ZADO-1210 file (C-alpha; in nm, 4 decimals, padded with zeros to 6 digits):
<atoms>
<atom x="00.0000" y="00.0000" z="00.0000" code="LYS" pos="1"/>
<atom x="00.1195" y="00.3521" z="-00.0693" code="GLY" pos="2"/>
<atom x="00.4880" y="00.4125" z="-00.1381" code="LYS" pos="3"/>
<atom x="00.5793" y="00.0638" z="-00.0152" code="ASP" pos="4"/>
<atom x="00.2926" y="-00.1206" z="-00.1765" code="ARG" pos="5"/>
<atom x="00.3399" y="-00.4743" z="-00.2994" code="LYS" pos="6"/>
<atom x="00.1149" y="-00.6821" z="-00.5163" code="THR" pos="7"/>
<atom x="00.1303" y="-00.9496" z="-00.2524" code="PHE" pos="8"/>
<atom x="00.2623" y="-00.9406" z="00.1028" code="ALA" pos="9"/>
<atom x="00.5823" y="-01.0979" z="00.2352" code="ASP" pos="10"/>
<atom x="00.3605" y="-01.3387" z="00.4271" code="ILE" pos="11"/>
<atom x="00.1222" y="-01.4658" z="00.1612" code="ASN" pos="12"/>
<atom x="-00.2314" y="-01.5177" z="00.2873" code="ILE" pos="13"/>
<atom x="-00.3682" y="-01.8101" z="00.0890" code="ARG" pos="14"/>
<atom x="-00.7140" y="-01.6651" z="00.0724" code="ASN" pos="15"/>
<atom x="-00.8312" y="-01.4464" z="-00.2176" code="PRO" pos="16"/>
<atom x="-01.0730" y="-01.2466" z="-00.0035" code="GLU" pos="17"/>
<atom x="-00.8039" y="-01.1470" z="00.2469" code="LEU" pos="18"/>
<atom x="-00.4779" y="-01.1860" z="00.0568" code="GLY" pos="19"/>
<atom x="-00.5893" y="-01.0981" z="-00.2940" code="GLY" pos="20"/>
<atom x="-00.5927" y="-01.3050" z="-00.6119" code="VAL" pos="21"/>
<atom x="-00.2474" y="-01.2278" z="-00.7528" code="VAL" pos="22"/>
<atom x="00.0201" y="-01.4616" z="-00.6222" code="GLY" pos="23"/>
<atom x="-00.2239" y="-01.7184" z="-00.4893" code="ASN" pos="24"/>
<atom x="-00.2845" y="-02.0629" z="-00.6462" code="PRO" pos="25"/>
<atom x="-00.4568" y="-02.0855" z="-00.9819" code="ILE" pos="26"/>
<atom x="-00.8279" y="-02.1594" z="-00.9577" code="ASN" pos="27"/>
<atom x="-01.0428" y="-02.2249" z="-01.2638" code="LYS" pos="28"/>
<atom x="-01.3456" y="-02.3237" z="-01.0556" code="HIS" pos="29"/>
<atom x="-01.3844" y="-02.6508" z="-01.2436" code="GLY" pos="30"/>
<atom x="-01.4226" y="-02.4948" z="-01.5884" code="GLN" pos="31"/>
<atom x="-01.1879" y="-02.3734" z="-01.8630" code="PRO" pos="32"/>
<atom x="-01.1858" y="-01.9959" z="-01.8390" code="TYR" pos="33"/>
<atom x="-01.3794" y="-01.7887" z="-02.0893" code="GLY" pos="34"/>
<atom x="-01.5708" y="-01.4636" z="-02.0930" code="LEU" pos="35"/>
<atom x="-01.9383" y="-01.5332" z="-02.0335" code="THR" pos="36"/>
<atom x="-02.2230" y="-01.4043" z="-02.2467" code="GLU" pos="37"/>
<atom x="-02.3370" y="-01.2113" z="-01.9400" code="GLU" pos="38"/>
<atom x="-02.0037" y="-01.0313" z="-01.9203" code="PHE" pos="39"/>
<atom x="-02.0157" y="-00.9501" z="-02.2913" code="VAL" pos="40"/>
<atom x="-02.3596" y="-00.7957" z="-02.2484" code="GLU" pos="41"/>
<atom x="-02.2818" y="-00.5748" z="-01.9481" code="VAL" pos="42"/>
<atom x="-01.9616" y="-00.4549" z="-02.1148" code="TYR" pos="43"/>
<atom x="-02.1581" y="-00.2721" z="-02.3832" code="ARG" pos="44"/>
<atom x="-02.0404" y="00.0679" z="-02.2610" code="LEU" pos="45"/>
<atom x="-02.0716" y="00.2627" z="-02.5848" code="HIS" pos="46"/>
<atom x="-02.2421" y="00.5531" z="-02.4070" code="SER" pos="47"/>
<atom x="-01.8992" y="00.6471" z="-02.2734" code="LEU" pos="48"/>
<atom x="-01.7900" y="00.7573" z="-02.6204" code="LEU" pos="49"/>
<atom x="-01.8334" y="01.1261" z="-02.7058" code="PRO" pos="50"/>
<atom x="-01.9622" y="01.2517" z="-03.0386" code="GLU" pos="51"/>
<atom x="-01.6630" y="01.4837" z="-03.0690" code="THR" pos="52"/>
<atom x="-01.3058" y="01.4715" z="-02.9416" code="ILE" pos="53"/>
<atom x="-01.1954" y="01.8145" z="-02.8234" code="ASN" pos="54"/>
<atom x="-00.8240" y="01.7982" z="-02.8968" code="VAL" pos="55"/>
<atom x="-00.6089" y="02.0074" z="-02.6659" code="LYS" pos="56"/>
<atom x="-00.2341" y="02.0579" z="-02.6704" code="GLN" pos="57"/>
<atom x="-00.0101" y="02.0336" z="-02.3671" code="VAL" pos="58"/>
<atom x="00.0304" y="02.3740" z="-02.2058" code="GLY" pos="59"/>
<atom x="-00.2729" y="02.5272" z="-02.3744" code="LYS" pos="60"/>
<atom x="-00.6242" y="02.5613" z="-02.2355" code="ASP" pos="61"/>
<atom x="-00.8084" y="02.6289" z="-02.5588" code="GLU" pos="62"/>
<atom x="-00.9407" y="02.3559" z="-02.7860" code="ILE" pos="63"/>
<atom x="-00.7089" y="02.3147" z="-03.0836" code="ALA" pos="64"/>
<atom x="-00.9579" y="02.1219" z="-03.2948" code="GLU" pos="65"/>
<atom x="-01.2957" y="01.9578" z="-03.2552" code="LYS" pos="66"/>
<atom x="-01.2703" y="01.6217" z="-03.4264" code="VAL" pos="67"/>
<atom x="-01.5870" y="01.4197" z="-03.4933" code="PRO" pos="68"/>
<atom x="-01.5354" y="01.0737" z="-03.3501" code="PHE" pos="69"/>
<atom x="-01.6047" y="00.9128" z="-03.6866" code="VAL" pos="70"/>
<atom x="-01.3095" y="01.1073" z="-03.8298" code="ALA" pos="71"/>
<atom x="-01.0746" y="00.9107" z="-03.6024" code="THR" pos="72"/>
<atom x="-01.1648" y="00.5764" z="-03.7607" code="ARG" pos="73"/>
<atom x="-00.9814" y="00.3814" z="-04.0301" code="GLN" pos="74"/>
<atom x="-00.7843" y="00.6200" z="-04.2557" code="ALA" pos="75"/>
<atom x="-00.8832" y="00.9101" z="-04.0319" code="GLY" pos="76"/>
<atom x="-00.6660" y="00.7830" z="-03.7480" code="SER" pos="77"/>
<atom x="-00.3448" y="00.8339" z="-03.9441" code="GLY" pos="78"/>
<atom x="-00.4507" y="01.1816" z="-04.0478" code="LYS" pos="79"/>
<atom x="-00.5179" y="01.2747" z="-03.6858" code="LEU" pos="80"/>
<atom x="-00.1764" y="01.1474" z="-03.5778" code="LEU" pos="81"/>
<atom x="-00.0112" y="01.3518" z="-03.8498" code="SER" pos="82"/>
<atom x="-00.1648" y="01.6711" z="-03.7102" code="ARG" pos="83"/>
<atom x="-00.1044" y="01.6184" z="-03.3384" code="PHE" pos="84"/>
<atom x="00.1652" y="01.4729" z="-03.1161" code="GLU" pos="85"/>
<atom x="00.0793" y="01.1638" z="-02.9150" code="MET" pos="86"/>
<atom x="00.1392" y="01.3562" z="-02.5918" code="ALA" pos="87"/>
<atom x="-00.1305" y="01.6029" z="-02.6975" code="ASP" pos="88"/>
<atom x="-00.3747" y="01.3225" z="-02.7692" code="LEU" pos="89"/>
<atom x="-00.3133" y="01.1541" z="-02.4355" code="PHE" pos="90"/>
<atom x="-00.3556" y="01.4923" z="-02.2683" code="TYR" pos="91"/>
<atom x="-00.6855" y="01.5262" z="-02.4521" code="THR" pos="92"/>
<atom x="-00.8002" y="01.1852" z="-02.3315" code="PHE" pos="93"/>
<atom x="-00.6987" y="01.2799" z="-01.9789" code="GLY" pos="94"/>
<atom x="-00.8979" y="01.6016" z="-01.9583" code="VAL" pos="95"/>
<atom x="-01.2088" y="01.5266" z="-02.1659" code="GLN" pos="96"/>
<atom x="-01.4796" y="01.3552" z="-01.9674" code="HIS" pos="97"/>
<atom x="-01.6536" y="01.0489" z="-02.1129" code="PRO" pos="98"/>
<atom x="-02.0269" y="01.0231" z="-02.1611" code="GLY" pos="99"/>
<atom x="-02.2479" y="00.8988" z="-01.8797" code="GLN" pos="100"/>
<atom x="-02.3791" y="00.5433" z="-01.8710" code="LEU" pos="101"/>
<atom x="-02.7418" y="00.6527" z="-01.8724" code="VAL" pos="102"/>
<atom x="-03.0416" y="00.6249" z="-02.1015" code="LEU" pos="103"/>
<atom x="-03.0724" y="00.8458" z="-02.4101" code="ASN" pos="104"/>
<atom x="-02.6983" y="00.9031" z="-02.4225" code="ASN" pos="105"/>
<atom x="-02.5967" y="00.6558" z="-02.6926" code="TYR" pos="106"/>
<atom x="-02.3616" y="00.8173" z="-02.9476" code="PRO" pos="107"/>
<atom x="-02.5538" y="00.9099" z="-03.2602" code="ASN" pos="108"/>
<atom x="-02.2575" y="00.8279" z="-03.4838" code="PHE" pos="109"/>
<atom x="-02.2759" y="00.4667" z="-03.3651" code="MET" pos="110"/>
<atom x="-02.6388" y="00.4463" z="-03.4690" code="ARG" pos="111"/>
<atom x="-02.5475" y="00.5241" z="-03.8284" code="GLU" pos="112"/>
<atom x="-02.2168" y="00.3447" z="-03.8492" code="PHE" pos="113"/>
<atom x="-02.0517" y="00.2485" z="-04.1751" code="SER" pos="114"/>
<atom x="-01.8157" y="-00.0481" z="-04.1732" code="ILE" pos="115"/>
<atom x="-01.6601" y="-00.2456" z="-04.4606" code="PRO" pos="116"/>
<atom x="-01.9334" y="-00.4597" z="-04.6119" code="GLY" pos="117"/>
<atom x="-02.2133" y="-00.2866" z="-04.4218" code="THR" pos="118"/>
<atom x="-02.2927" y="00.0682" z="-04.5315" code="PRO" pos="119"/>
<atom x="-02.5376" y="00.1297" z="-04.2454" code="LEU" pos="120"/>
<atom x="-02.4906" y="-00.0317" z="-03.9070" code="PHE" pos="121"/>
<atom x="-02.7016" y="00.0688" z="-03.6052" code="ASP" pos="122"/>
<atom x="-02.4892" y="-00.0455" z="-03.3130" code="MET" pos="123"/>
<atom x="-02.7574" y="00.0421" z="-03.0569" code="ALA" pos="124"/>
<atom x="-03.0054" y="-00.1915" z="-03.2256" code="ALA" pos="125"/>
<atom x="-02.7381" y="-00.4586" z="-03.2654" code="VAL" pos="126"/>
<atom x="-02.6546" y="-00.4417" z="-02.8940" code="ASP" pos="127"/>
<atom x="-03.0169" y="-00.5183" z="-02.8091" code="ILE" pos="128"/>
<atom x="-03.0628" y="-00.7899" z="-03.0720" code="LEU" pos="129"/>
<atom x="-02.7436" y="-00.9747" z="-02.9848" code="ARG" pos="130"/>
<atom x="-02.8508" y="-01.0177" z="-02.6226" code="ALA" pos="131"/>
<atom x="-03.1904" y="-01.1482" z="-02.7300" code="ARG" pos="132"/>
<atom x="-03.0528" y="-01.3874" z="-02.9908" code="GLU" pos="133"/>
<atom x="-02.7903" y="-01.5307" z="-02.7572" code="ARG" pos="134"/>
<atom x="-03.0444" y="-01.6156" z="-02.4900" code="GLY" pos="135"/>
<atom x="-02.9203" y="-01.3740" z="-02.2266" code="VAL" pos="136"/>
<atom x="-03.2106" y="-01.3113" z="-01.9864" code="PRO" pos="137"/>
<atom x="-03.3988" y="-00.9841" z="-01.9871" code="ARG" pos="138"/>
<atom x="-03.3206" y="-00.7365" z="-01.7104" code="TYR" pos="139"/>
<atom x="-03.5553" y="-00.8665" z="-01.4393" code="ASN" pos="140"/>
<atom x="-03.4746" y="-01.2349" z="-01.4899" code="GLU" pos="141"/>
<atom x="-03.1051" y="-01.1474" z="-01.5101" code="PHE" pos="142"/>
<atom x="-03.1287" y="-00.9906" z="-01.1641" code="ARG" pos="143"/>
<atom x="-03.3200" y="-01.2871" z="-01.0245" code="ARG" pos="144"/>
<atom x="-03.0480" y="-01.5255" z="-01.1387" code="GLN" pos="145"/>
<atom x="-02.7931" y="-01.3068" z="-00.9590" code="LEU" pos="146"/>
<atom x="-03.0068" y="-01.3221" z="-00.6419" code="ASN" pos="147"/>
<atom x="-03.0833" y="-00.9518" z="-00.6756" code="LEU" pos="148"/>
<atom x="-03.4298" y="-00.8122" z="-00.6197" code="ASN" pos="149"/>
<atom x="-03.6343" y="-00.7730" z="-00.9388" code="PRO" pos="150"/>
<atom x="-03.8203" y="-00.4510" z="-01.0091" code="ILE" pos="151"/>
<atom x="-04.2004" y="-00.4455" z="-00.9978" code="HIS" pos="152"/>
<atom x="-04.2485" y="-00.1241" z="-01.1930" code="SER" pos="153"/>
<atom x="-04.0418" y="00.1131" z="-01.4020" code="PHE" pos="154"/>
<atom x="-04.0595" y="00.3551" z="-01.1106" code="GLU" pos="155"/>
<atom x="-03.8451" y="00.1046" z="-00.9183" code="ASP" pos="156"/>
<atom x="-03.5784" y="00.1422" z="-01.1858" code="LEU" pos="157"/>
<atom x="-03.5606" y="00.5194" z="-01.2135" code="THR" pos="158"/>
<atom x="-03.7061" y="00.8256" z="-01.0436" code="ASP" pos="159"/>
<atom x="-03.6967" y="01.0192" z="-01.3710" code="ASP" pos="160"/>
<atom x="-04.0623" y="01.0611" z="-01.4716" code="ALA" pos="161"/>
<atom x="-03.9745" y="01.1328" z="-01.8343" code="GLU" pos="162"/>
<atom x="-03.7677" y="00.8153" z="-01.8610" code="GLN" pos="163"/>
<atom x="-04.0431" y="00.6125" z="-01.6965" code="VAL" pos="164"/>
<atom x="-04.2929" y="00.7356" z="-01.9547" code="GLU" pos="165"/>
<atom x="-04.0594" y="00.6484" z="-02.2425" code="LYS" pos="166"/>
<atom x="-04.0066" y="00.2984" z="-02.1029" code="LEU" pos="167"/>
<atom x="-04.3823" y="00.2465" z="-02.0792" code="LYS" pos="168"/>
<atom x="-04.4267" y="00.3613" z="-02.4384" code="GLU" pos="169"/>
<atom x="-04.1767" y="00.0990" z="-02.5549" code="VAL" pos="170"/>
<atom x="-04.2480" y="-00.1962" z="-02.3245" code="TYR" pos="171"/>
<atom x="-04.6101" y="-00.1403" z="-02.2230" code="GLY" pos="172"/>
<atom x="-04.7991" y="-00.0313" z="-01.9152" code="ARG" pos="173"/>
<atom x="-04.9225" y="-00.3598" z="-01.7723" code="GLY" pos="174"/>
<atom x="-04.7649" y="-00.5462" z="-01.4786" code="PRO" pos="175"/>
<atom x="-04.5854" y="-00.7774" z="-01.7228" code="GLU" pos="176"/>
<atom x="-04.4122" y="-00.4874" z="-01.9002" code="ALA" pos="177"/>
<atom x="-04.1097" y="-00.4843" z="-01.6699" code="VAL" pos="178"/>
<atom x="-04.0392" y="-00.8468" z="-01.7638" code="GLU" pos="179"/>
<atom x="-03.9835" y="-00.7347" z="-02.1244" code="LYS" pos="180"/>
<atom x="-03.7208" y="-00.4776" z="-02.0282" code="LEU" pos="181"/>
<atom x="-03.3976" y="-00.5460" z="-02.2152" code="ASP" pos="182"/>
<atom x="-03.0828" y="-00.5942" z="-02.0098" code="LEU" pos="183"/>
<atom x="-02.8865" y="-00.3051" z="-02.1604" code="LEU" pos="184"/>
<atom x="-03.1773" y="-00.0642" z="-02.1254" code="VAL" pos="185"/>
<atom x="-03.2332" y="-00.1674" z="-01.7656" code="GLY" pos="186"/>
<atom x="-02.8716" y="-00.1316" z="-01.6591" code="THR" pos="187"/>
<atom x="-02.8432" y="00.2111" z="-01.8195" code="LEU" pos="188"/>
<atom x="-03.1675" y="00.3171" z="-01.6543" code="GLY" pos="189"/>
<atom x="-03.0683" y="00.2318" z="-01.2970" code="GLU" pos="190"/>
<atom x="-03.0602" y="00.5551" z="-01.0976" code="THR" pos="191"/>
<atom x="-02.9964" y="00.3917" z="-00.7601" code="GLN" pos="192"/>
<atom x="-02.6176" y="00.3837" z="-00.7663" code="ARG" pos="193"/>
<atom x="-02.3511" y="00.4018" z="-00.4960" code="PRO" pos="194"/>
<atom x="-02.2025" y="00.7470" z="-00.4457" code="THR" pos="195"/>
<atom x="-01.9628" y="00.8395" z="-00.7283" code="ASN" pos="196"/>
<atom x="-02.0329" y="00.5150" z="-00.9176" code="PHE" pos="197"/>
<atom x="-02.0720" y="00.5370" z="-01.2929" code="GLY" pos="198"/>
<atom x="-02.3036" y="00.2341" z="-01.3023" code="PHE" pos="199"/>
<atom x="-02.5443" y="00.0425" z="-01.0806" code="GLY" pos="200"/>
<atom x="-02.5363" y="-00.2838" z="-00.8902" code="GLU" pos="201"/>
<atom x="-02.6386" y="-00.5151" z="-01.1754" code="THR" pos="202"/>
<atom x="-02.3268" y="-00.4382" z="-01.3795" code="LEU" pos="203"/>
<atom x="-02.1111" y="-00.4369" z="-01.0686" code="PHE" pos="204"/>
<atom x="-02.1998" y="-00.7977" z="-00.9806" code="GLN" pos="205"/>
<atom x="-02.0756" y="-00.9223" z="-01.3175" code="ILE" pos="206"/>
<atom x="-01.7716" y="-00.6945" z="-01.3340" code="PHE" pos="207"/>
<atom x="-01.6362" y="-00.7906" z="-00.9922" code="ILE" pos="208"/>
<atom x="-01.6860" y="-01.1624" z="-01.0579" code="LEU" pos="209"/>
<atom x="-01.5282" y="-01.1690" z="-01.4037" code="ASN" pos="210"/>
<atom x="-01.2387" y="-00.9424" z="-01.3092" code="ALA" pos="211"/>
<atom x="-01.1448" y="-01.1835" z="-01.0302" code="SER" pos="212"/>
<atom x="-01.1965" y="-01.5003" z="-01.2340" code="ARG" pos="213"/>
<atom x="-00.9853" y="-01.3658" z="-01.5196" code="ARG" pos="214"/>
<atom x="-00.6894" y="-01.3301" z="-01.2839" code="LEU" pos="215"/>
<atom x="-00.7523" y="-01.6557" z="-01.0968" code="GLN" pos="216"/>
<atom x="-00.7440" y="-01.8580" z="-01.4198" code="ALA" pos="217"/>
<atom x="-00.4176" y="-01.7096" z="-01.5508" code="ASP" pos="218"/>
<atom x="-00.0982" y="-01.8812" z="-01.4350" code="ARG" pos="219"/>
<atom x="00.1036" y="-01.5636" z="-01.4858" code="PHE" pos="220"/>
<atom x="-00.0996" y="-01.3944" z="-01.2123" code="TYR" pos="221"/>
<atom x="-00.1135" y="-01.6985" z="-00.9846" code="THR" pos="222"/>
<atom x="00.1199" y="-02.0010" z="-00.9782" code="ASP" pos="223"/>
<atom x="00.3878" y="-01.8326" z="-01.1909" code="ASP" pos="224"/>
<atom x="00.3691" y="-01.4887" z="-01.0331" code="TYR" pos="225"/>
<atom x="00.7092" y="-01.5197" z="-00.8669" code="ASN" pos="226"/>
<atom x="01.0744" y="-01.4209" z="-00.8986" code="GLU" pos="227"/>
<atom x="01.1619" y="-01.7328" z="-01.0971" code="ASP" pos="228"/>
<atom x="00.9364" y="-01.6198" z="-01.3806" code="VAL" pos="229"/>
<atom x="00.9319" y="-01.2400" z="-01.3482" code="TYR" pos="230"/>
<atom x="01.2696" y="-01.1866" z="-01.1708" code="THR" pos="231"/>
<atom x="01.2962" y="-00.9788" z="-00.8561" code="ARG" pos="232"/>
<atom x="01.3510" y="-00.6631" z="-01.0594" code="GLU" pos="233"/>
<atom x="01.0461" y="-00.7381" z="-01.2703" code="GLY" pos="234"/>
<atom x="00.8232" y="-00.7702" z="-00.9654" code="LEU" pos="235"/>
<atom x="00.9638" y="-00.4447" z="-00.8304" code="SER" pos="236"/>
<atom x="00.8780" y="-00.2743" z="-01.1586" code="TRP" pos="237"/>
<atom x="00.5217" y="-00.4013" z="-01.1329" code="ILE" pos="238"/>
<atom x="00.4863" y="-00.2877" z="-00.7724" code="ASP" pos="239"/>
<atom x="00.6123" y="00.0609" z="-00.8577" code="ALA" pos="240"/>
<atom x="00.4101" y="00.1008" z="-01.1763" code="ALA" pos="241"/>
<atom x="00.0757" y="00.2680" z="-01.2311" code="SER" pos="242"/>
<atom x="-00.0991" y="00.4184" z="-01.5301" code="LEU" pos="243"/>
<atom x="00.0399" y="00.7546" z="-01.4198" code="LYS" pos="244"/>
<atom x="00.4010" y="00.6352" z="-01.4176" code="THR" pos="245"/>
<atom x="00.3569" y="00.4645" z="-01.7558" code="VAL" pos="246"/>
<atom x="00.2183" y="00.7814" z="-01.9136" code="LEU" pos="247"/>
<atom x="00.4910" y="01.0001" z="-01.7655" code="LEU" pos="248"/>
<atom x="00.7647" y="00.7587" z="-01.8712" code="ARG" pos="249"/>
<atom x="00.6544" y="00.7641" z="-02.2336" code="HIS" pos="250"/>
<atom x="00.5370" y="01.1244" z="-02.2484" code="TYR" pos="251"/>
<atom x="00.7267" y="01.3306" z="-01.9887" code="PRO" pos="252"/>
<atom x="00.5562" y="01.6442" z="-02.1267" code="GLU" pos="253"/>
<atom x="00.2491" y="01.5340" z="-01.9318" code="LEU" pos="254"/>
<atom x="00.4399" y="01.6214" z="-01.6165" code="GLY" pos="255"/>
<atom x="00.3399" y="01.9808" z="-01.6921" code="ASN" pos="256"/>
<atom x="-00.0309" y="01.8958" z="-01.6845" code="THR" pos="257"/>
<atom x="-00.2854" y="01.8015" z="-01.4216" code="GLY" pos="258"/>
<atom x="-00.1634" y="01.4422" z="-01.4394" code="LEU" pos="259"/>
<atom x="00.1275" y="01.5411" z="-01.2158" code="ALA" pos="260"/>
<atom x="-00.1191" y="01.6865" z="-00.9642" code="ASN" pos="261"/>
<atom x="-00.3100" y="01.3634" z="-00.8994" code="VAL" pos="262"/>
<atom x="-00.2009" y="01.0252" z="-00.7700" code="LYS" pos="263"/>
<atom x="-00.4336" y="00.8179" z="-00.9839" code="ASN" pos="264"/>
<atom x="-00.4443" y="00.8847" z="-01.3583" code="ALA" pos="265"/>
<atom x="-00.8137" y="00.7979" z="-01.3565" code="PHE" pos="266"/>
<atom x="-00.8877" y="01.1015" z="-01.1385" code="GLU" pos="267"/>
<atom x="-00.9769" y="01.4298" z="-01.3116" code="PRO" pos="268"/>
<atom x="-00.6540" y="01.6019" z="-01.4128" code="TRP" pos="269"/>
<atom x="-00.7163" y="01.9156" z="-01.2076" code="ASP" pos="270"/>
<atom x="-00.4322" y="02.1646" z="-01.1685" code="THR" pos="271"/>
<atom x="-00.5313" y="02.3665" z="-00.8605" code="GLY" pos="272"/>
<atom x="-00.3462" y="02.3555" z="-00.5302" code="GLU" pos="273"/>
<atom x="-00.6653" y="02.2441" z="-00.3542" code="LYS" pos="274"/>
<atom x="-00.8552" y="01.9555" z="-00.5108" code="LEU" pos="275"/>
<atom x="-01.2303" y="01.9203" z="-00.4668" code="GLU" pos="276"/>
<atom x="-01.3382" y="01.6224" z="-00.2574" code="GLU" pos="277"/>
<atom x="-01.6380" y="01.5621" z="-00.4826" code="ALA" pos="278"/>
<atom x="-01.4061" y="01.5178" z="-00.7830" code="ARG" pos="279"/>
<atom x="-01.1366" y="01.3207" z="-00.5992" code="HIS" pos="280"/>
<atom x="-01.3225" y="01.1135" z="-00.3358" code="PRO" pos="281"/>
<atom x="-01.0706" y="00.8279" z="-00.3086" code="LEU" pos="282"/>
<atom x="-00.7968" y="01.0608" z="-00.1826" code="ARG" pos="283"/>
<atom x="-00.9795" y="01.0781" z="00.1491" code="LYS" pos="284"/>
<atom x="-00.8811" y="00.7184" z="00.2260" code="TRP" pos="285"/>
<atom x="-00.5192" y="00.7338" z="00.1073" code="ASP" pos="286"/>
<atom x="-00.2935" y="00.7394" z="00.4139" code="THR" pos="287"/>
<atom x="00.0024" y="00.8600" z="00.2054" code="ASP" pos="288"/>
<atom x="-00.1805" y="01.1877" z="00.1443" code="LEU" pos="289"/>
<atom x="-00.2492" y="01.2767" z="00.5061" code="LYS" pos="290"/>
<atom x="-00.2906" y="01.5091" z="00.6881" code="PRO" pos="291"/>
<atom x="-00.4514" y="01.7021" z="00.4013" code="ASP" pos="292"/>
<atom x="-00.5436" y="01.4749" z="00.1094" code="PRO" pos="293"/>
<atom x="-00.6897" y="01.7660" z="-00.0860" code="TRP" pos="294"/>
<atom x="-00.3523" y="01.9292" z="-00.1535" code="VAL" pos="295"/>
<atom x="-00.2594" y="01.8510" z="-00.5132" code="GLY" pos="296"/>
<atom x="00.0455" y="01.6310" z="-00.5658" code="ASP" pos="297"/>
<atom x="00.2285" y="01.9056" z="-00.7565" code="SER" pos="298"/>
<atom x="00.2134" y="02.1267" z="-00.4475" code="PHE" pos="299"/>
<atom x="00.3265" y="01.8728" z="-00.1885" code="ARG" pos="300"/>
<atom x="00.6975" y="01.9358" z="-00.2308" code="ASN" pos="301"/>
<atom x="00.6769" y="02.3115" z="-00.2482" code="GLY" pos="302"/>
<atom x="00.6687" y="02.3111" z="-00.6294" code="THR" pos="303"/>
</atoms>
C-alpha cells in the first residue's frame, strides 16, 4: 500500500478475499476460463464515447480542434496522428470527460455506423438484438439469477418521470411490461447507484466476478507470479508502476499537466493547489496523502 505497496505481502495469505488473487494458487473453478455471455452484455459501454473529441495541446487551455469521432476511424486515425503529437492526444483523453452510462446518451454516430461490407450499421439496435438472440435473460430475470431483487415497476428502476414514460411507451404499461425490459436498457436506466459510481449494482456484480476469475485462471498472475518467472527486478517494476508512471515515462511532457497533480491517472486532471473532494473522493482514504489529502500532488513538495 502507498509508497511501499506490494502486489502481494511478504507473508502470503492463501485466501483471495483477504490476501488478494495475484500470487495465490490458480483456480479455474472446475471450468476452462472464458468470458461469459453475461459479461459480454454488461460490457456494452458505448455511451462512454463522445460525439466529438476536443483535442487540446499540452500547455494550452483552448481547444485546438474539434474532431468528430467518426473522423478518427480507419484512414482518419493516421490523419489525426499527423496533425497532433501523441502527448497532446493523451492529454486530450486525460482532460475530456466520457459520456455517462445513462439512457438516451448513446452516441448518434454509432447508430449510423458504416463499416466495410455494411454501409449502415445501427450499433444500438445490434446491442439489443445480440442479447436477445444469444439467450441472455432480460433485465428482471437477469437480476433474479444473480439473487438480486427484481423490479415491480419502471418507477423502481428510475425516479426520472420522463424516462419512466418512455419505457412504458416501448415496453407497455401492464404489470408484465417490466419483464420485457432489455438488459442493456435496464442497466443504463438504474438511478440507484452508490455514491460516485458510474453504473449500478447489476453491472457491478458481473464486473467484480469476471475481473477476479480472469486473474484466478491465468498462471502468470497466480502459480507463476514469482521471482523465478518475473525476476525480482520485474516484480519491483510491477509494484512501482501505475498508469500515471507509464504515461509520464513515455510522455514526460504530461508532467506539466494536471496528471502530475493527482495520484491516480483515472482522477480528473485538475491543476489547482486544492482539489475538490467531490471530484477526488478516493484521496480521502489514502494514508500517504495525510494530513490534508486535498492538496494537489504538484504542491506537496513546495513546487
